[in-house]
C-alpha positions in Angstrom: 141.6 77.9 79.7 139.1 75.5 78.1 135.6 76.7 77.5 133.0 74.3 76.3 130.2 75.3 73.9 127.9 75.2 76.9 130.0 77.7 78.8 130.4 79.9 75.7 126.6 79.9 75.3 126.1 80.9 79.0 128.6 83.8 78.7 126.9 84.9 75.5 123.5 85.0 77.2 124.9 86.9 80.2 126.5 89.5 77.9 123.4 89.7 75.7 120.8 90.2 78.5 123.1 92.1 80.9 121.5 90.2 83.8 123.2 88.4 86.7 123.7 84.7 86.4 121.4 84.0 89.4 118.6 85.9 87.7 119.1 84.0 84.5 118.9 80.7 86.4 115.6 81.7 87.8 114.3 82.8 84.3 115.5 79.6 82.7 113.8 77.4 85.3 110.6 79.3 84.9 110.8 79.0 81.1 111.3 75.2 81.3 108.5 74.9 83.9 106.0 76.9 81.7 106.9 75.1 78.5 106.5 71.7 80.0 103.2 72.7 81.7 101.9 74.1 78.5 102.9 71.1 76.3 101.4 68.6 78.7 98.3 70.8 79.1 98.3 70.4 82.9 97.8 72.7 85.7 100.8 74.7 87.0 101.0 72.4 90.0 102.1 69.6 87.7 104.7 67.2 89.0 106.1 66.7 85.5 106.9 70.4 85.1 108.8 70.3 88.4 110.6 67.2 87.5 111.6 68.7 84.2 113.1 71.8 85.9 115.0 69.6 88.4 116.3 67.4 85.5 117.5 70.4 83.5 119.1 72.0 86.6 121.0 68.7 87.5 122.1 68.4 83.8 123.4 71.9 83.7 125.2 71.4 87.0 126.8 68.3 85.7 128.1 70.2 82.6 129.5 72.9 84.9 131.1 70.2 87.1 132.7 68.6 84.0 134.2 71.9 82.9 135.5 72.6 86.4 137.1 69.2 86.4 138.7 69.8 83.1 139.9 73.3 83.9 140.9 72.9 87.6 141.4 69.2 88.1 138.7 69.0 90.7 135.0 69.4 91.1 
C-alpha cells in the first residue's frame, strides 16, 4: 500500500500524541486559526483566519482524496 509523506506525517503525529484523529483535526484547525489571527493582528472574529482554516482543511482533504484514489482506485 502506497503511503505519501503527508499520510506518514499524519500517522507519526497520531502515534506521537496518542490522540484520536478527530481531536487532532480540531487542534490543527485551532492552531491555524490562532496563527493567522495573530499574524494579521486582527480580532478573533477575523474572516481571514476562518478562510485560512477552511483553505487548509480543503487542501488536506484533497491530499487524502488523492491517496485514496491511488490506493483504492476511487475517491
